[in-house]
All heavy atoms as an XYZ file, in Angstrom:
603
protein
N     133.097     63.147   -195.393
C     132.443     61.880   -195.651
C     132.643     61.512   -197.124
O     132.690     62.356   -197.979
C     130.963     61.975   -195.298
C     130.414     60.619   -195.093
S     128.796     60.403   -194.334
C     128.588     61.618   -193.122
N     132.743     60.242   -197.406
C     132.993     59.801   -198.775
C     131.691     59.693   -199.570
O     130.599     59.749   -199.021
C     133.694     58.448   -198.757
O     132.791     57.431   -198.361
N     131.844     59.504   -200.883
C     130.687     59.328   -201.763
C     130.244     57.873   -201.828
O     129.317     57.545   -202.550
C     131.029     59.804   -203.174
C     131.241     61.304   -203.213
O     130.643     62.007   -202.381
O     131.996     61.756   -204.078
N     130.903     57.007   -201.093
C     130.580     55.587   -201.092
C     129.184     55.367   -200.525
O     128.839     55.873   -199.464
C     131.603     54.823   -200.256
C     131.251     53.379   -200.054
C     131.266     52.507   -201.123
C     130.913     52.909   -198.810
C     130.940     51.172   -200.943
C     130.592     51.588   -198.620
C     130.606     50.711   -199.693
N     128.354     54.622   -201.250
C     127.010     54.287   -200.788
C     126.974     52.785   -200.511
O     126.918     51.983   -201.445
C     125.977     54.662   -201.848
C     124.553     54.417   -201.373
O     124.337     53.574   -200.478
O     123.653     55.077   -201.910
N     127.034     52.392   -199.241
C     127.084     50.964   -198.919
C     125.876     50.184   -199.430
O     126.007     49.038   -199.822
C     127.147     50.921   -197.401
C     127.332     52.298   -196.941
C     127.081     53.223   -198.074
N     124.714     50.814   -199.443
C     123.524     50.101   -199.892
C     123.600     49.771   -201.379
O     123.282     48.660   -201.796
C     122.263     50.897   -199.573
C     121.007     50.129   -199.862
C     120.669     49.017   -199.104
C     120.181     50.490   -200.897
C     119.529     48.288   -199.376
C     119.037     49.773   -201.176
C     118.702     48.667   -200.408
N     124.053     50.727   -202.182
C     124.199     50.455   -203.615
C     125.244     49.376   -203.857
O     125.064     48.497   -204.695
C     124.574     51.735   -204.365
C     123.425     52.703   -204.490
C     123.835     53.943   -205.240
C     122.695     54.937   -205.301
N     123.101     56.198   -205.906
N     126.343     49.440   -203.108
C     127.368     48.401   -203.234
C     126.788     47.048   -202.863
O     126.998     46.055   -203.542
C     128.561     48.738   -202.323
C     129.522     47.609   -202.244
C     130.536     47.326   -203.109
C     129.531     46.572   -201.272
N     131.174     46.187   -202.726
C     130.580     45.702   -201.594
C     128.753     46.308   -200.153
C     130.867     44.583   -200.840
C     129.043     45.188   -199.400
C     130.092     44.340   -199.752
N     126.023     47.009   -201.783
C     125.422     45.767   -201.305
C     124.487     45.170   -202.359
O     124.527     43.974   -202.629
C     124.672     46.073   -200.012
C     123.938     44.910   -199.427
C     124.457     43.862   -198.745
C     122.527     44.697   -199.480
N     123.459     43.011   -198.371
C     122.266     43.504   -198.802
C     121.476     45.415   -200.033
C     120.985     43.000   -198.661
C     120.208     44.911   -199.888
C     119.967     43.718   -199.205
N     123.660     45.994   -202.985
C     122.755     45.500   -204.019
C     123.510     44.912   -205.207
O     123.109     43.895   -205.766
C     121.828     46.621   -204.498
C     120.743     47.048   -203.529
C     119.995     48.263   -204.074
C     119.777     45.909   -203.252
N     124.636     45.550   -205.593
C     125.429     45.040   -206.716
C     126.122     43.719   -206.370
O     126.479     42.950   -207.244
C     126.503     46.059   -207.110
C     125.969     47.276   -207.808
C     127.093     48.087   -208.428
N     128.188     48.365   -207.520
C     128.295     49.458   -206.748
N     127.369     50.383   -206.797
N     129.326     49.627   -205.963
N     126.311     43.449   -205.089
C     127.126     42.313   -204.655
C     126.315     41.162   -204.073
O     126.877     40.303   -203.393
C     128.125     42.800   -203.594
O     128.865     43.873   -204.069
N     125.040     41.104   -204.290
C     124.160     40.139   -203.621
C     124.321     38.696   -204.052
O     124.004     37.792   -203.295
C     122.700     40.535   -203.834
C     122.284     41.763   -203.135
C     122.406     41.666   -201.634
N     121.658     40.544   -201.136
C     121.975     39.849   -200.059
N     123.016     40.156   -199.361
N     121.259     38.836   -199.673
N     124.778     38.412   -205.216
C     124.797     37.048   -205.721
C     125.648     36.125   -204.852
O     126.808     36.383   -204.588
C     125.339     37.041   -207.152
C     125.127     35.718   -207.849
C     125.465     35.817   -209.314
O     125.145     36.833   -209.939
O     126.060     34.856   -209.813
N     125.048     35.031   -204.374
C     125.774     34.008   -203.632
C     126.085     34.349   -202.184
O     126.894     33.684   -201.558
N     125.439     35.340   -201.601
C     125.726     35.737   -200.221
C     124.705     35.102   -199.288
O     123.516     35.122   -199.551
C     125.736     37.270   -200.080
C     126.912     37.832   -200.862
C     125.795     37.692   -198.623
C     127.042     39.327   -200.801
N     125.187     34.544   -198.176
C     124.304     33.891   -197.211
C     123.992     34.834   -196.036
O     124.514     35.942   -195.956
C     124.910     32.585   -196.721
C     126.254     32.787   -196.034
O     126.578     33.930   -195.630
O     126.982     31.801   -195.886
N     123.167     34.352   -195.105
C     122.729     35.189   -193.988
C     123.878     35.580   -193.062
O     123.919     36.708   -192.555
C     121.644     34.470   -193.191
C     120.320     34.416   -193.913
C     119.241     33.755   -193.078
O     119.275     33.904   -191.838
O     118.376     33.092   -193.664
N     124.826     34.681   -192.821
C     125.964     35.002   -191.950
C     126.802     36.122   -192.562
O     127.248     37.037   -191.862
C     126.818     33.759   -191.713
N     127.005     36.066   -193.871
C     127.754     37.126   -194.552
C     126.982     38.429   -194.495
O     127.572     39.493   -194.283
C     128.049     36.728   -196.008
O     128.763     35.495   -196.013
C     128.875     37.792   -196.703
N     125.664     38.373   -194.661
C     124.827     39.573   -194.547
C     125.033     40.254   -193.196
O     125.203     41.467   -193.116
C     123.345     39.234   -194.694
C     122.873     39.209   -196.126
O     123.605     39.701   -197.001
O     121.766     38.718   -196.360
N     125.033     39.468   -192.119
C     125.213     40.040   -190.782
C     126.600     40.655   -190.652
O     126.758     41.734   -190.067
C     124.991     38.976   -189.714
C     123.530     38.597   -189.526
C     123.337     37.714   -188.313
N     124.091     36.469   -188.378
C     123.662     35.346   -188.954
N     122.465     35.320   -189.516
N     124.407     34.266   -188.961
N     127.614     39.993   -191.193
C     128.974     40.518   -191.119
C     129.112     41.808   -191.916
O     129.755     42.752   -191.471
C     129.974     39.468   -191.608
C     131.399     39.835   -191.265
O     131.640     40.355   -190.154
O     132.282     39.613   -192.109
N     128.501     41.849   -193.098
C     128.548     43.063   -193.915
C     127.885     44.222   -193.180
O     128.427     45.327   -193.123
C     127.877     42.845   -195.290
C     128.728     41.907   -196.143
C     127.661     44.172   -196.011
C     128.047     41.449   -197.414
N     126.739     43.972   -192.574
C     126.046     45.046   -191.860
C     126.881     45.529   -190.680
O     127.046     46.726   -190.464
C     124.675     44.592   -191.372
C     123.930     45.720   -190.704
C     122.508     45.384   -190.347
O     121.998     44.349   -190.788
O     121.906     46.189   -189.616
N     127.454     44.607   -189.923
C     128.249     44.973   -188.758
C     129.551     45.655   -189.152
O     129.973     46.627   -188.543
C     128.559     43.718   -187.932
C     129.354     43.990   -186.680
C     129.751     42.711   -185.967
N     130.495     41.789   -186.803
C     131.778     41.920   -187.125
N     132.466     42.946   -186.699
N     132.382     41.027   -187.878
N     130.191     45.158   -190.202
C     131.523     45.633   -190.574
C     131.523     46.816   -191.526
O     132.507     47.534   -191.601
C     132.298     44.507   -191.267
O     132.391     43.383   -190.468
N     130.463     46.987   -192.301
C     130.554     47.900   -193.430
C     129.392     48.874   -193.549
O     129.600     50.077   -193.492
C     130.680     47.070   -194.716
S     130.871     48.032   -196.197
N     128.203     48.403   -193.732
C     127.111     49.277   -194.162
C     126.707     50.313   -193.128
O     126.176     51.348   -193.496
C     125.868     48.472   -194.586
O     125.435     47.668   -193.491
C     126.169     47.606   -195.788
N     126.963     50.067   -191.852
C     126.604     51.055   -190.836
C     127.747     52.021   -190.536
O     127.637     52.845   -189.646
C     126.183     50.351   -189.553
C     124.832     49.665   -189.709
C     124.331     49.165   -188.400
N     125.034     47.930   -188.048
C     125.003     47.366   -186.856
N     124.344     47.920   -185.886
N     125.644     46.252   -186.634
N     128.846     51.910   -191.275
C     130.018     52.741   -191.011
C     130.338     53.623   -192.212
O     130.025     53.285   -193.344
C     131.227     51.852   -190.710
C     131.035     51.005   -189.467
C     132.268     50.212   -189.173
C     132.079     49.412   -187.892
N     133.302     48.701   -187.549
N     130.991     54.736   -191.926
C     131.481     55.593   -193.009
C     132.655     54.905   -193.685
O     133.461     54.241   -193.026
C     131.944     56.945   -192.468
C     130.786     57.787   -191.952
O     129.660     57.603   -192.445
O     131.025     58.631   -191.071
N     132.755     55.053   -194.998
C     133.879     54.502   -195.746
C     134.836     55.619   -196.154
O     134.395     56.672   -196.620
N     136.137     55.398   -195.951
C     137.150     56.391   -196.295
C     138.056     55.815   -197.380
O     138.310     54.614   -197.414
C     137.966     56.754   -195.054
C     137.091     57.257   -193.930
C     136.736     56.430   -192.879
C     136.584     58.546   -193.952
C     135.913     56.873   -191.855
C     135.756     59.008   -192.934
C     135.430     58.162   -191.890
O     134.604     58.604   -190.892
N     138.549     56.685   -198.262
C     139.347     56.229   -199.406
C     140.734     55.735   -199.031
O     141.344     54.998   -199.787
C     139.461     57.336   -200.433
C     138.135     57.652   -201.109
C     138.266     58.858   -201.954
N     138.428     59.992   -201.033
C     138.050     61.210   -201.273
N     137.526     61.523   -202.420
N     138.206     62.170   -200.383
N     141.234     56.148   -197.886
C     142.581     55.724   -197.478
C     142.630     55.590   -195.961
O     141.769     56.127   -195.243
C     143.628     56.743   -197.928
O     143.476     57.952   -197.204
N     143.666     54.914   -195.492
C     143.863     54.793   -194.047
C     144.116     56.172   -193.436
O     143.606     56.491   -192.360
C     145.029     53.862   -193.751
C     145.227     53.626   -192.276
C     146.326     52.637   -191.977
O     147.153     52.345   -192.867
O     146.358     52.154   -190.834
N     144.874     57.001   -194.139
C     145.148     58.349   -193.651
C     143.892     59.183   -193.492
O     143.746     59.937   -192.521
N     142.990     59.064   -194.456
C     141.720     59.798   -194.368
C     140.915     59.321   -193.164
O     140.331     60.123   -192.430
C     140.923     59.622   -195.658
C     139.642     60.412   -195.693
C     138.845     60.226   -196.985
O     139.385     59.689   -197.971
O     137.678     60.630   -196.992
N     140.882     58.010   -192.941
C     140.153     57.459   -191.793
C     140.773     57.947   -190.486
O     140.058     58.355   -189.561
C     140.147     55.935   -191.849
N     142.108     57.932   -190.404
C     142.786     58.410   -189.187
C     142.521     59.895   -188.956
O     142.346     60.336   -187.828
C     144.278     58.146   -189.283
C     144.638     56.691   -189.143
C     146.169     56.517   -189.172
N     146.538     55.137   -189.183
C     146.625     54.378   -188.095
N     146.355     54.903   -186.915
N     146.976     53.114   -188.184
N     142.485     60.665   -190.024
C     142.209     62.101   -189.902
C     140.811     62.337   -189.333
O     140.619     63.207   -188.475
C     142.364     62.792   -191.256
N     139.832     61.556   -189.775
C     138.469     61.703   -189.258
C     138.409     61.319   -187.782
O     137.713     61.968   -186.999
C     137.481     60.880   -190.081
C     137.077     61.559   -191.346
N     135.988     62.386   -191.428
C     137.638     61.568   -192.576
C     135.882     62.870   -192.649
N     136.885     62.378   -193.367
N     139.148     60.279   -187.391
C     139.193     59.900   -185.976
C     139.811     61.031   -185.157
O     139.304     61.371   -184.072
C     139.993     58.609   -185.802
N     140.875     61.635   -185.662
C     141.530     62.735   -184.946
C     140.607     63.940   -184.832
O     140.552     64.589   -183.773
C     142.822     63.115   -185.660
N     139.858     64.242   -185.897
C     138.931     65.381   -185.861
C     137.819     65.166   -184.831
O     137.272     66.119   -184.292
C     138.323     65.633   -187.239
C     139.310     66.254   -188.207
S     138.574     66.768   -189.771
C     138.047     65.228   -190.483
N     137.492     63.912   -184.568
C     136.472     63.587   -183.566
C     137.071     63.550   -182.151
O     136.353     63.288   -181.186
C     135.859     62.209   -183.845
C     135.063     62.137   -185.109
C     134.559     60.730   -185.278
N     133.863     60.543   -186.529
C     133.475     59.369   -186.985
N     133.712     58.270   -186.304
N     132.852     59.287   -188.136
N     138.395     63.721   -182.059
C     139.069     63.628   -180.768
C     139.174     62.207   -180.270
O     139.258     61.953   -179.073
N     139.178     61.223   -181.199
C     139.169     59.808   -180.830
C     140.341     59.045   -181.435
O     140.269     57.830   -181.597
C     137.851     59.172   -181.281
C     136.640     59.936   -180.873
S     135.474     59.219   -179.737
C     135.538     57.534   -179.787
N     141.430     59.737   -181.755
C     142.530     59.069   -182.452
C     143.149     57.946   -181.634
O     143.637     56.982   -182.191
C     143.599     60.078   -182.878
O     144.074     60.787   -181.767
N     143.122     58.013   -180.319
C     143.659     56.926   -179.507
C     142.667     55.823   -179.226
O     143.039     54.752   -178.755
N     141.390     56.073   -179.519
C     140.345     55.100   -179.193
C     139.807     54.357   -180.409
O     139.252     53.277   -180.273
C     139.197     55.814   -178.490
C     139.589     56.367   -177.138
S     138.281     57.383   -176.448
C     138.910     58.997   -176.893
N     139.940     54.956   -181.594
C     139.447     54.311   -182.811
C     140.608     53.791   -183.638
O     141.667     54.419   -183.709
C     138.622     55.294   -183.648
C     137.307     55.756   -183.035
C     136.642     56.797   -183.931
C     136.363     54.582   -182.814
N     140.414     52.644   -184.237
C     141.427     52.001   -185.067
C     140.887     51.875   -186.490
O     139.676     51.883   -186.706
C     141.768     50.622   -184.494
C     142.126     50.683   -183.045
N     143.364     51.066   -182.607
C     141.384     50.461   -181.943
C     143.388     51.048   -181.296
N     142.180     50.686   -180.863
N     141.781     51.741   -187.449
C     141.378     51.645   -188.854
C     141.513     50.216   -189.363
O     142.319     49.440   -188.855
C     142.242     52.559   -189.738
O     143.602     52.167   -189.618
C     142.088     54.012   -189.343
N     140.713     49.888   -190.362
C     140.875     48.619   -191.075
C     140.340     48.778   -192.486
O     139.426     49.551   -192.727
C     140.174     47.457   -190.358
C     138.671     47.526   -190.361
C     137.933     46.841   -191.326
C     137.990     48.273   -189.409
C     136.544     46.904   -191.329
C     136.601     48.343   -189.400
C     135.886     47.655   -190.365
O     134.518     47.712   -190.376
N     140.946     48.034   -193.398
C     140.476     48.023   -194.778
C     139.401     46.953   -194.898
O     139.617     45.790   -194.565
C     141.624     47.747   -195.741
C     141.220     47.903   -197.179
C     142.396     47.808   -198.134
O     143.474     47.353   -197.722
O     142.214     48.173   -199.304
N     138.239     47.345   -195.371
C     137.088     46.448   -195.440
C     137.251     45.422   -196.561
O     137.504     45.782   -197.705
C     135.829     47.279   -195.657
S     134.314     46.301   -195.685
N     137.062     44.171   -196.225
C     137.168     43.112   -197.240
C     135.961     43.084   -198.170
O     135.986     42.442   -199.206
C     137.349     41.763   -196.573
C     136.165     41.337   -195.752
C     136.404     39.991   -195.131
N     135.445     39.751   -194.062
C     135.528     38.766   -193.238
N     136.518     37.916   -193.328
N     134.630     38.608   -192.299
N     134.905     43.788   -197.793
C     133.707     43.794   -198.625
C     133.691     44.943   -199.629
O     133.352     44.757   -200.782
C     132.447     43.842   -197.762
C     132.315     42.639   -196.867
C     132.434     42.759   -195.493
C     132.120     41.372   -197.402
C     132.340     41.649   -194.667
C     132.029     40.257   -196.589
C     132.140     40.399   -195.218
O     132.056     39.301   -194.417
N     134.029     46.142   -199.183
C     133.904     47.296   -200.074
C     135.251     47.884   -200.503
O     135.308     48.686   -201.421
C     133.057     48.389   -199.423
S     133.840     49.192   -198.005
N     136.341     47.521   -199.813
C     137.657     48.030   -200.157
C     137.971     49.402   -199.581
O     139.081     49.897   -199.704
N     136.989     50.031   -198.930
C     137.222     51.307   -198.273
C     137.770     51.056   -196.870
O     137.801     49.916   -196.388
C     135.925     52.122   -198.180
C     135.544     52.775   -199.470
C     134.805     52.094   -200.425
C     135.918     54.081   -199.744
C     134.452     52.688   -201.613
C     135.569     54.700   -200.936
C     134.844     53.996   -201.877
N     138.197     52.108   -196.200
C     138.700     52.028   -194.833
C     137.599     52.461   -193.881
O     136.842     53.378   -194.166
C     139.919     52.928   -194.671
C     141.110     52.379   -195.384
C     141.388     52.502   -196.720
C     142.156     51.596   -194.829
N     142.558     51.841   -197.013
C     143.059     51.287   -195.862
C     142.437     51.140   -193.545
C     144.204     50.531   -195.663
C     143.582     50.391   -193.340
C     144.450     50.087   -194.394
N     137.488     51.767   -192.739
C     136.502     52.079   -191.715
C     137.214     52.281   -190.387
O     138.369     51.904   -190.220
C     135.491     50.937   -191.555
C     134.700     50.629   -192.770
N     133.806     51.504   -193.338
C     134.665     49.515   -193.554
C     133.241     50.943   -194.400
N     133.754     49.742   -194.554
N     136.479     52.823   -189.427
C     136.959     52.991   -188.066
C     136.244     52.006   -187.162
O     135.065     51.708   -187.353
C     136.692     54.420   -187.575
C     137.424     55.517   -188.328
C     136.863     56.884   -187.938
C     138.919     55.445   -188.064
N     136.964     51.509   -186.166
C     136.389     50.563   -185.212
C     137.010     50.791   -183.842
O     138.106     51.343   -183.736
C     136.639     49.105   -185.674
O     135.998     48.203   -184.754
C     138.118     48.784   -185.747
N     136.306     50.360   -182.801
C     136.872     50.402   -181.450
C     137.768     49.201   -181.202
O     138.575     49.215   -180.275
C     135.745     50.438   -180.407
C     135.092     51.775   -180.329
N     133.962     52.091   -181.031
C     135.443     52.898   -179.656
C     133.624     53.346   -180.771
N     134.497     53.853   -179.957
N     137.632     48.168   -182.005
C     138.443     46.952   -181.840
C     139.848     47.168   -182.371
O     140.033     47.772   -183.418
C     137.827     45.776   -182.607
C     136.509     45.355   -182.089
C     136.006     44.198   -182.910
N     134.679     43.812   -182.463
C     133.999     42.831   -182.990
N     134.496     42.131   -183.975
N     132.810     42.540   -182.534
N     140.804     46.644   -181.651
C     142.180     46.687   -182.146
C     142.288     45.737   -183.340
O     141.780     44.637   -183.299
C     143.170     46.270   -181.078
C     143.264     47.271   -179.961
C     144.483     46.965   -179.108
N     144.552     47.860   -177.989
C     145.144     49.042   -178.044
N     145.724     49.442   -179.143
N     145.160     49.817   -176.982
N     142.929     46.204   -184.397
C     143.031     45.361   -185.600
C     144.414     44.804   -185.755
O     145.347     45.222   -185.150
C     142.671     46.174   -186.847
O     143.469     47.352   -186.887
C     141.209     46.571   -186.831
């Protein structure tokens, strides 16, 4: 797991954010683990036995990589 703290990032980034963005950030970022690279994210998916079911994406909010069930 990474040292990324989504809540601290969220507090630093609050200026000018509306409710729709808040919902997107929570869905896309704060409830997920953040990985430093796509390879690290793929490795975690493989360790969970989910490499064919989880996909990676680079988060537009925090810049870390997350895993999702949605094809990206």
